[in-house]
C-alpha positions in Angstrom: 58.1 231.3 212.6 57.3 235.1 211.9 56.8 236.6 208.7 58.5 239.9 207.6 57.6 243.1 206.3 58.7 243.3 202.5 61.7 245.6 202.1 62.9 244.8 206.2 64.3 242.3 208.0 62.3 243.2 211.2 59.3 240.8 211.8 56.1 242.1 211.6 53.6 241.9 214.8 50.3 241.4 214.2 47.8 242.4 216.8 44.5 240.7 217.2 41.5 242.5 219.4 40.9 240.0 222.4 37.5 238.9 222.9 35.9 238.5 226.0 32.9 236.1 226.0 30.9 237.0 228.8 28.7 234.8 230.0 24.7 235.3 229.8 23.4 235.8 232.8 19.4 234.6 232.7 17.6 236.0 235.9 14.7 233.7 236.6 12.1 234.8 239.4 12.5 232.8 242.7 9.8 231.5 244.2 9.8 230.2 247.7 7.0 227.8 249.3 6.6 227.5 252.9 4.3 225.4 254.9 3.9 224.1 258.5 5.0 221.3 257.4 7.5 219.9 254.4 8.1 215.9 253.8 11.5 216.4 251.7 11.1 212.2 251.9 14.5 211.6 251.3 15.2 214.0 254.6 13.0 213.9 258.1 10.2 216.1 258.0 10.8 219.5 258.6 8.1 221.9 261.0 7.6 225.4 259.7 10.0 224.2 256.1 10.0 226.0 252.6 11.3 225.1 249.1 13.0 227.8 247.3 11.9 226.9 243.6 13.6 228.8 240.2 13.3 227.9 236.5 11.0 224.9 237.4 14.3 223.7 239.8 14.7 223.2 243.8 17.4 225.8 245.0 16.9 225.3 248.3 14.7 223.0 251.1 15.1 223.3 255.2 14.1 225.6 257.9 12.0 228.8 256.7 14.3 231.1 258.4 17.6 229.3 257.0 15.8 229.2 253.1 15.2 233.0 253.4 18.1 233.6 255.4 20.3 231.9 252.1 18.2 233.8 249.5 18.8 237.1 251.9 22.3 237.0 252.1 22.9 236.2 248.6 21.3 239.6 247.6 18.5 237.0 245.6 15.0 238.5 244.8 12.3 236.2 245.4 8.2 235.8 246.5 7.1 233.6 249.1 3.8 231.5 248.7 2.8 230.5 252.4 0.5 227.1 251.8 -1.4 225.8 254.4 -0.9 222.1 255.8 1.6 219.8 254.7 4.0 220.3 251.7 5.3 217.2 249.9 6.6 216.4 246.4 4.4 215.9 243.8 2.3 212.6 243.7 3.1 209.9 241.2 0.4 207.8 239.7 2.4 204.6 239.2 -0.7 202.7 237.0 -3.6 204.6 235.2 -5.4 204.8 232.0 -6.3 208.4 231.3 -8.0 207.4 228.6 -10.4 205.4 230.3 -11.8 208.4 232.2 -15.1 208.6 229.9 -15.7 204.9 231.4 -16.9 206.0 234.8 -19.7 204.5 234.7 -18.1 201.0 234.8 -16.0 201.6 238.2 -19.0 203.0 240.1 -20.2 199.4 240.2 -19.2 196.0 242.2 -18.1 192.9 240.5 -17.6 189.4 241.2 -14.1 189.1 239.6 -12.6 189.6 236.7 -14.8 188.0 233.7 -17.5 189.9 235.0 -15.7 193.2 235.7 -14.1 192.5 232.0 -17.4 191.9 230.3 -19.0 195.4 231.5 -15.9 196.9 230.5 -15.9 195.5 227.0 -19.1 196.6 226.2 -18.5 200.2 227.2 -15.4 199.9 225.7 -17.0 199.2 222.5 -18.8 202.6 222.3 -18.2 205.6 220.6 -15.1 207.8 222.8 -13.3 210.7 222.4 -9.8 209.5 223.5 -8.1 212.0 223.6 -10.8 214.6 225.1 -11.8 211.6 228.0 -7.3 211.4 228.6 -7.5 215.3 228.6 -10.3 214.9 231.3 -8.4 212.5 233.6 -5.3 214.6 233.3 -7.0 217.5 234.5 -8.5 215.6 237.5 -5.1 214.0 238.2 -3.6 217.7 238.7 -6.1 219.1 241.1 -5.9 216.0 243.5 -1.6 216.6 243.6 -0.7 214.2 241.0 2.3 215.4 238.9 3.3 212.4 236.9 1.6 209.3 236.0 2.4 206.0 234.6 -0.2 206.3 232.1 -0.8 203.0 230.0 -2.0 203.8 226.2 -4.7 201.5 224.3 -5.6 203.9 221.5 -3.2 206.2 219.7 -5.4 209.3 220.0 -5.1 209.0 223.8 -1.1 209.4 223.6 -0.6 213.0 223.9 -2.3 213.0 227.1 0.6 213.4 229.3 2.6 216.2 226.9 -0.5 218.2 226.4 -1.4 218.6 230.0 2.5 219.3 231.0 2.2 216.3 233.2 5.6 214.2 233.7 5.9 210.1 233.8 6.1 207.6 230.9 3.0 206.9 228.1 3.2 203.6 227.7 2.0 201.8 224.9 0.3 198.8 225.4 0.8 195.6 223.4 -2.0 193.1 223.5 -4.0 190.0 221.7 -0.5 188.7 219.5 -0.1 185.6 219.1 3.2 183.6 217.9 2.7 183.3 214.3 0.9 186.7 213.8 3.6 188.7 215.6 6.7 186.7 213.6 4.6 187.8 210.5 4.0 191.3 211.0 3.5 192.3 214.9 7.2 193.5 215.6 7.1 195.7 212.8 3.6 197.1 213.6 4.5 197.4 217.2 7.7 199.7 216.0 5.8 201.6 214.0 3.0 202.5 216.8 6.0 203.1 219.6 7.1 205.5 217.0 4.0 207.6 217.4 4.5 207.8 221.2 5.4 211.2 222.1 9.3 211.3 223.6 8.0 214.0 226.0 7.6 213.4 228.8 8.9 209.6 228.3 8.0 206.9 226.3 7.5 203.0 227.0 5.9 199.6 226.3 2.9 197.8 228.4 3.0 194.0 227.4 -0.5 193.8 228.6 -0.4 190.7 230.4 1.2 187.2 230.4 -2.2 185.6 229.5 -2.8 188.1 226.7 0.4 187.2 224.9 2.1 184.3 223.4 5.8 183.8 224.1 7.2 185.2 221.1 6.7 188.7 221.8 6.5 188.4 225.7 10.5 187.5 224.2 10.8 190.4 222.1 9.1 193.0 224.0 11.7 193.7 226.3 14.7 193.5 223.7 12.6 196.4 221.7 12.5 198.5 225.1 15.9 198.0 226.2 17.4 198.7 222.9 16.2 202.1 223.0 16.5 202.9 226.6 13.0 202.6 228.0 10.8 201.3 230.2 8.5 198.5 230.7 5.2 198.4 232.7 2.7 195.4 232.6 -0.1 194.0 234.4 0.9 190.8 236.9 -0.8 189.0 239.7 -4.2 190.4 239.0 -6.5 188.0 237.8 -6.6 184.7 240.4 -5.7 182.5 237.8 -1.7 183.9 237.2 -1.5 183.0 241.1 0.6 179.5 241.9 -0.9 176.3 241.2 0.6 173.3 242.9 -2.1 170.5 242.0 -4.3 170.4 239.0 -6.6 168.3 238.1 -5.3 165.4 235.2 -5.5 167.0 231.5 -7.8 164.8 229.3 -5.3 163.4 227.0 -2.1 163.5 228.9 -2.2 160.3 231.3 0.0 161.0 234.6 -0.1 164.8 234.5 -1.5 166.2 237.9 0.0 169.2 237.8 3.4 170.6 238.9 4.7 173.2 241.3 6.3 176.4 240.7 10.2 175.1 240.4 9.3 172.6 237.4 11.0 172.8 234.2 7.7 173.8 232.3 9.7 175.7 229.1 11.1 172.3 228.6 7.6 171.8 227.1 7.8 174.3 224.3 4.5 176.0 225.7 3.4 178.8 223.5 1.8 180.8 225.6 0.8 180.8 229.6 -2.5 179.8 228.9 -0.9 176.4 226.9 1.1 175.8 229.4 -1.7 175.7 232.1 -3.5 173.1 229.7 -0.6 170.8 229.9 -1.0 170.8 233.8 1.8 172.9 234.5 1.4 175.4 237.9 3.9 177.5 237.4 3.0 181.3 238.2 2.5 183.9 236.0 5.3 185.8 237.6 7.8 183.0 237.1 6.8 182.7 233.7 7.4 186.1 232.5 10.7 186.0 234.6 11.8 183.0 232.7 11.0 184.9 229.5 13.2 188.0 230.6 10.6 190.3 231.1 11.8 191.4 234.5 13.9 193.8 235.5 14.9 197.0 236.9 13.8 199.0 234.1 10.3 197.3 234.7 7.7 197.7 236.9 4.3 195.9 237.2 0.7 196.9 238.4 -1.5 195.1 241.1 0.8 192.0 242.1 -2.2 190.9 244.4 -2.1 187.0 243.2 1.8 186.7 244.3 3.8 184.1 246.2 6.6 184.8 248.5 8.3 182.9 245.5 7.3 185.4 243.4 7.7 188.7 245.6 11.1 187.3 246.1 11.6 187.3 242.1 10.8 190.7 241.9 13.2 191.8 244.4 16.2 190.0 242.9 15.4 191.4 239.5 14.9 195.1 241.2 10.9 195.3 239.6 9.1 197.7 241.9 5.0 196.7 242.1 2.4 199.7 241.8 -0.4 198.4 244.3 -4.3 199.4 243.1 -6.2 198.7 245.9 -9.5 200.4 245.2 -9.6 199.1 241.5 -8.7 195.2 242.9 -11.6 195.9 245.2 -14.4 197.1 242.3 -13.3 194.4 240.5 -14.0 191.6 243.3 -10.5 190.8 243.6 -8.7 190.1 246.8 -6.6 192.6 248.7 -2.9 192.9 247.6 -0.4 191.5 250.0 0.8 194.9 251.2 1.5 193.9 254.6 4.0 190.8 253.0 5.4 193.7 250.7 6.1 195.9 253.4 8.3 193.3 255.7 10.0 191.9 253.2 11.5 195.2 251.8 9.8 195.0 248.3 10.0 198.4 246.7 6.3 198.9 246.1 4.4 202.9 244.5 0.7 203.0 244.6 -1.5 203.7 241.1 -5.5 204.3 240.9 -6.4 202.5 237.7 -8.5 204.2 235.9 -11.9 205.1 236.2 -13.2 202.0 234.7 -12.4 200.4 237.9 -12.0 202.7 240.3 -14.4 205.3 242.2 -11.5 208.4 241.1 -8.3 209.1 240.0 -7.2 210.8 243.8 -4.3 208.9 244.5 -4.4 209.7 248.3 -7.8 207.4 248.6 -5.6 204.3 247.5 -2.8 205.4 250.1 -5.8 205.3 252.7 -7.1 201.7 251.7 -3.3 200.3 251.6 -3.6 201.2 255.4 -6.0 200.0 256.4 -5.6 196.7 254.5 -1.6 196.7 255.7 -3.3 197.2 259.2 -5.7 194.3 258.9 -3.3 191.9 257.4 -1.3 192.5 260.6 1.4 195.3 260.0 1.6 196.8 263.1 5.4 198.9 262.7 4.8 202.8 263.3 7.0 203.3 259.7 3.4 202.7 257.7 2.4 206.2 257.4 5.9 207.3 256.3 6.2 204.3 253.8 2.9 204.6 252.1 3.8 208.6 251.5 7.1 207.3 250.3 5.3 205.1 247.9 3.3 207.6 246.6 6.0 209.8 245.4 9.4 208.4 245.5 8.5 204.8 245.1 6.7 205.6 241.9 9.4 207.6 240.5 11.5 204.9 241.2 9.5 202.4 239.5 9.5 204.5 236.3 13.6 205.2 236.7 12.4 208.5 237.5 13.8 209.0 240.8 17.1 210.2 239.7 19.3 211.8 236.8 18.6 215.4 235.7 15.0 215.6 236.0 14.6 213.4 239.1 10.9 213.7 240.9 9.6 212.2 244.1 11.3 214.2 246.6 12.5 217.3 247.4 16.3 218.2 247.0 18.1 220.6 245.7 18.5 219.9 241.6 15.7 217.7 241.2 12.3 219.2 239.2 10.3 221.5 241.1 7.2 219.1 242.0 5.3 219.8 244.8 1.7 218.8 246.1 0.1 220.6 249.2 -2.1 218.9 251.5 -4.8 220.4 254.2 -3.9 219.1 257.2 -5.3 220.5 260.7 -3.1 218.5 263.1 0.2 220.7 264.3 2.7 218.1 264.8 5.2 216.4 262.2 3.5 213.1 263.4 -0.3 213.5 263.5 0.0 215.3 260.1 1.3 212.6 258.6 -1.0 210.2 260.0 -4.0 212.6 259.1 -2.8 212.5 255.6 -2.6 208.9 255.3 -5.5 208.0 257.1 -8.1 210.7 255.7 -6.2 211.9 252.9 -8.5 211.8 250.0 -10.0 215.5 248.5 -7.1 217.4 250.7 -5.4 218.6 248.0 -4.9 222.8 248.2 -1.9 223.3 245.7 -0.3 221.1 242.8 2.9 222.8 241.3 4.4 221.6 238.4 8.0 222.6 237.2 7.7 225.3 239.4 4.2 226.4 238.0 0.7 226.3 240.1 -1.3 224.3 238.1 -3.9 223.8 240.7 -5.4 225.5 244.1 -8.2 224.3 246.6 -9.3 221.3 243.9 -9.4 223.6 240.7 -7.2 224.1 237.6 -5.7 227.6 237.5 -5.1 229.0 233.9 -2.7 232.0 234.7 0.8 232.0 235.9 2.0 233.0 239.3 3.3 236.4 239.2 6.9 236.5 240.1 8.8 239.5 241.0 11.5 240.9 238.8 15.2 240.6 238.5 15.9 244.0 239.8 13.9 243.4 243.0 15.8 243.4 246.4 15.1 241.1 249.4 14.3 242.9 252.6 14.8 241.2 255.9 12.1 243.1 257.7 9.5 241.9 255.2 9.8 238.4 256.0 6.6 237.8 258.5 4.5 234.8 257.4 0.9 235.1 257.0 -1.6 232.9 259.6 -0.8 229.6 257.8 -4.7 228.7 257.9 -5.5 231.2 255.2 -5.6 230.8 251.9 -2.2 230.7 250.3 -0.9 233.6 250.0 2.4 235.0 248.0 4.4 238.4 249.3 7.4 239.6 247.5 10.7 240.1 249.1 12.5 243.3 247.8 
């Protein structure tokens, strides 16, 4: 229908101005990080490789010459930072307690078992602490060691912002412990919900039901539901203490004639035991792993720490539920526990990650020291496959990302691929071949971090944090192919502009 001009029979044509909305183009500087060896984790290692980064994301990964040609051909201005050694995805520490960084005096001793260590821990924990400051110290030490994301368990709310404050990736897990059924049903759930609301959503939040022996059945049943209703993550200690392991024969329990203990497959849940400890007191020998599995705790949105006292059946449960395990060998050694069965995990194809635990039970927050410890343990346990170096490096990067659900999605980490977050770690290795470099890194990688990049920003060089941002070229710069000669890769990292 058309409108007519008054007094005429002719239609009125109204011309509206045509507005063309031009897209707003934001030019972000491009930096190429190159090294003698680049290890993407989801592709074969690259000799003389490079990673192009812009706006905190990865643009290209490949041979250095190919990456530079891609940028040059597109007329993209860039600068290049040539690192010495091997360039990997940023390390992912899959189990730590950053707030205990000020409790290093505990971790500097050797203990005879979990109870012995717990006595020393509780004594120092009860002293005055600035949890926020001590967690910040742990975050800085982690970044200096090449770590870019952490599964950080938070026990005191003052430490909850450590990851966010440091610009680290990962998840802050609020720790829940020491709840009995009656108190939980009365006010525990509401209290935990209030506490969870105080955990920053940046970079991520979750809950950590401490362990099967420190929580009764009611909270262990409800905590996974709380997490899953909100799309968050779970992380708990499991198989760390020897008494969590399966017992197939127990001494008779006074007052329970004829009860001598039963094995893994018994229907212990029919006894309505209110807790793991009560179940054991009744004479049942089910492992802590089968106990929490019956309560629905395990799943692909959950990963566990330690996994030392695990039978083949327990490990099979973890695989069946899609639950990864973060191995913390140096912490186990300090406490006086057995080494984790890493050779079995590897042979059976279980998803593994690696954690340092905290300075209250470990000599340092250098994740590569735990990689080296696991290599030594795996060989001692008879693992002789040639893939050990690659699999342990994958556990320290992609494995940790997978454990926290961060290996996929828009903000994915743990591997070097187009679109992934530009988290990088560089290690000084002397070897000239890929095979020898990986062996050197796995077998003696502690203290070798020479560069840490988080979301495209260089955060540490040569083991020390940097306070200033890396200079980038302006959008008007042009790339010059004749300016791409690499400096000596044994020199200090150098940044070159390409115009």
